[in-house]
C-alpha positions as CSV (number, residue, x, y, z in Angstrom):
1,M,144.3,77.6,45.6
2,E,141.3,76.1,47.2
3,K,137.9,76.7,45.6
4,V,134.5,76.5,47.4
5,I,130.9,76.9,46.5
6,L,128.8,79.3,48.6
7,K,125.0,79.7,48.3
8,A,123.6,83.2,48.1
9,Q,120.3,84.9,47.5
10,T,119.4,88.2,46.0
11,R,118.6,91.0,48.5
12,S,116.1,93.7,47.7
13,G,116.0,95.6,51.0
14,V,118.8,97.9,52.2
15,G,119.4,100.0,55.3
16,K,120.7,99.5,58.8
17,R,117.4,98.2,60.2
18,I,116.9,95.6,57.5
19,A,120.6,94.5,57.8
20,K,120.1,94.1,61.6
21,D,117.0,92.0,61.1
22,L,118.9,89.7,58.7
23,R,121.8,89.3,61.1
24,N,119.4,88.4,63.9
25,K,118.1,85.6,61.7
26,G,121.7,84.3,61.1
27,I,122.0,85.9,57.6
28,I,124.8,88.2,56.5
29,P,124.2,91.1,54.0
30,A,126.7,91.1,51.2
31,N,127.6,93.0,48.0
32,V,129.4,91.8,44.8
33,Y,131.5,94.4,43.0
34,K,132.9,94.4,39.4
35,L,134.7,97.3,37.7
36,G,132.3,99.3,35.6
37,K,129.1,97.6,36.9
38,D,126.6,98.3,39.7
39,A,127.1,96.3,42.9
40,V,124.9,93.2,43.3
41,S,123.2,93.0,46.7
42,L,123.0,89.5,48.2
43,Q,122.4,87.7,51.5
44,I,124.3,84.7,52.8
45,S,124.0,82.2,55.6
46,A,126.3,83.2,58.5
47,K,127.1,79.5,59.1
48,D,128.0,78.8,55.5
49,L,130.2,81.9,55.3
50,G,132.0,80.9,58.5
51,D,132.7,77.4,57.0
52,V,134.2,79.1,53.9
53,L,136.5,81.3,56.0
54,H,137.9,78.3,57.9
55,T,139.5,76.8,54.8
56,K,143.3,76.8,54.6
57,A,143.2,79.6,52.1
58,G,141.5,81.9,54.6
59,E,140.2,85.1,53.1
60,N,142.0,84.4,49.8
61,V,139.8,81.5,49.0
62,I,138.2,81.4,45.5
63,I,134.4,81.3,45.9
64,T,131.7,80.4,43.4
65,L,128.6,82.1,44.5
66,T,125.5,80.2,43.4
67,I,122.8,82.9,43.4
68,S,119.1,82.2,43.7
69,G,116.1,84.4,44.4
70,T,113.7,86.4,42.2
71,E,113.2,85.8,38.6
72,G,116.1,87.1,36.5
73,S,118.6,86.6,39.3
74,P,122.2,87.2,38.2
75,K,124.2,84.2,37.1
76,D,126.7,82.4,39.3
77,K,129.8,84.5,40.0
78,T,133.4,83.7,40.8
79,V,134.6,86.0,43.6
80,L,137.3,86.8,46.1
81,I,136.6,88.4,49.5
82,K,137.3,92.1,49.3
83,E,136.4,93.2,52.8
84,I,134.7,91.8,55.9
85,Q,133.2,94.2,58.4
86,R,133.1,92.9,62.0
87,E,131.8,93.9,65.4
88,P,134.5,95.7,67.4
89,I,134.1,93.6,70.6
90,K,132.6,90.2,69.7
91,Y,134.2,90.3,66.3
92,G,131.0,88.9,64.7
93,I,130.6,89.4,60.9
94,L,128.4,92.4,60.1
95,H,128.8,92.6,56.3
96,V,131.0,91.2,53.5
97,D,132.0,92.6,50.2
98,F,133.2,90.4,47.3
99,N,135.1,91.3,44.1
100,E,134.0,89.4,41.0
101,I,137.1,88.0,39.2
102,S,138.1,86.1,36.0
103,L,140.2,83.0,36.4
104,T,142.2,84.0,33.4
105,E,143.1,87.5,34.5
106,A,145.9,88.3,37.0
107,L,145.0,90.1,40.2
108,K,146.8,91.6,43.2
109,V,146.3,90.1,46.7
110,N,148.1,90.0,50.0
111,V,149.6,86.7,51.1
112,P,150.6,86.0,54.7
113,L,154.2,85.1,55.7
114,S,154.7,81.8,57.6
115,L,157.9,81.2,59.6
116,R,159.7,77.8,59.9
117,G,162.3,77.2,62.6
118,E,163.8,79.3,65.4
119,P,166.7,81.7,64.5
120,V,170.1,80.8,65.9
121,G,170.4,84.4,67.0
122,V,167.4,83.9,69.3
123,K,168.0,80.3,70.4
124,I,171.7,80.8,71.3
125,G,172.4,84.5,71.2
126,G,169.3,85.6,73.2
127,G,168.2,88.0,70.4
128,I,164.7,89.1,69.5
129,L,163.0,88.2,66.3
130,E,161.0,91.2,65.1
131,H,158.2,90.8,62.5
132,V,158.3,93.9,60.4
133,M,155.9,92.4,57.9
134,W,153.2,89.8,58.3
135,E,152.2,89.7,54.6
136,V,153.4,90.8,51.2
137,Q,151.4,91.8,48.1
138,V,151.7,89.6,45.0
139,E,150.3,89.5,41.5
140,C,149.2,86.3,39.9
141,L,146.3,84.3,38.4
142,P,143.5,83.5,40.9
143,T,144.3,79.8,40.7
144,D,148.0,80.5,41.5
145,I,147.4,82.5,44.7
146,P,149.6,80.8,47.5
147,E,147.8,80.1,50.8
148,K,151.0,81.3,52.5
149,I,154.6,82.0,51.8
150,D,157.0,79.9,54.0
151,L,160.3,81.5,55.3
152,D,163.0,79.4,56.9
153,V,164.6,81.6,59.6
154,T,166.7,78.9,61.3
155,N,170.1,80.3,60.2
156,L,169.4,84.0,61.1
157,K,172.0,85.4,63.4
158,I,171.8,88.6,65.5
159,G,171.7,91.6,63.2
160,E,170.7,89.6,60.2
161,A,167.5,90.3,58.3
162,V,165.2,88.8,55.6
163,Y,164.5,91.4,52.9
164,V,161.5,91.2,50.6
165,K,163.9,90.5,47.7
166,D,165.1,87.3,49.6
167,I,161.6,85.8,49.6
168,I,161.1,82.9,47.3
169,V,157.6,82.5,45.7
170,P,156.1,79.8,43.5
171,A,156.3,80.1,39.7
172,G,153.7,82.4,38.2
173,V,153.7,84.6,41.3
174,K,155.2,88.1,41.3
175,V,156.0,90.0,44.5
176,L,154.9,93.7,44.3
177,T,156.1,94.8,47.7
178,D,159.2,97.0,47.7
179,P,162.1,94.5,47.5
180,E,164.4,96.6,49.6
181,L,162.1,96.6,52.6
182,I,162.9,94.3,55.6
183,A,160.4,91.6,56.4
184,L,162.1,90.1,59.5
185,I,165.1,90.9,61.6
186,V,166.9,89.5,64.6
187,K,167.7,92.3,67.0
188,P,170.3,92.1,69.9
189,P,169.0,91.3,73.4
190,K,168.0,94.4,75.5
191,V,170.7,95.6,77.9
192,E,169.4,97.1,81.2
193,V,171.4,100.0,82.7
194,P,172.1,99.5,86.4
195,K,170.0,102.0,88.5
196,E,172.5,102.3,91.3
197,E,174.9,104.4,89.2
198,A,172.5,107.3,89.6
199,A,172.1,107.0,93.3
200,P,175.2,109.1,94.5
201,E,174.1,112.1,92.5
202,A,170.6,111.8,93.8
203,A,171.9,111.7,97.4
204,A,174.2,114.6,96.8
205,E,171.4,117.0,95.9
206,P,169.6,116.8,99.3
207,E,172.9,117.2,101.2
208,L,173.7,120.4,99.3
209,I,170.2,121.8,99.9
210,R,170.6,121.0,103.7
211,K,174.0,122.7,103.9
212,K,172.6,125.8,102.2
213,K,169.7,125.9,104.6
214,E,172.0,125.7,107.6
215,E,174.2,128.5,106.2
216,A,171.2,130.7,105.6
217,A,169.9,130.0,109.2
218,A,173.3,131.0,110.7
219,E,173.4,134.3,108.7
220,E,169.8,135.1,109.8
221,G,170.7,134.4,113.5
222,E,173.8,136.6,113.3
223,A,171.7,139.5,111.8
224,L,169.2,139.2,114.6
225,S,171.9,139.3,117.2
226,K,173.4,142.5,115.8
227,A,170.0,144.1,115.6
228,A,169.4,143.3,119.3
229,E,172.8,144.8,120.4
230,K,172.2,148.1,118.6
231,P,169.3,149.4,120.8
232,A,171.3,148.5,123.9
233,K,174.3,150.6,122.9
234,E,172.1,153.6,122.0
235,A,170.5,153.4,125.4
236,K,173.9,154.0,127.1
């Protein structure tokens, strides 16, 4: 697992207005959490944070925060990214939360699945590869966190699937996701039902309605003729 150093400063002010002012200056508000302790408020250069996120490890990168600021600033901390809050449209970073970790204690993280090859059921059979899962949860030491988990799907035929229990992970890594769940599956190609089969029934309905209307009109005409003849007979 890749490790990087990220400079940070202590942050005394809190609130939406202060956070907005910081972001306008290219600075991202941040918090560091550790079980049983109060959160530490920090601020980080947006550019430096962006560089960290573009490593191969992505958001699972191990970060050493070198903290400076006021007298009595907390010592450097080893952290993992807990959560990144982003803008809904431009996707810019608004805030980041870190979890302080120990390199000697196992932790739980999500690791992305990476596919290799094209399934034979897709290439030859015209099937569709469906991603049921894009990541799995694992437990391991921070230094053993895989950047990704490779899956070779070349031999998958139509109807075949890769279950979580089929996923091979490096030594020291334990998969926590339910082993009986499907991660990937090759589904049969979609079959379209011809629309012309329904045309005769659709045509029959207007014909039936027209026939009924003609019969009703004939009955109405006959009734009017009889009504007209009746006064003539009474006059005689």
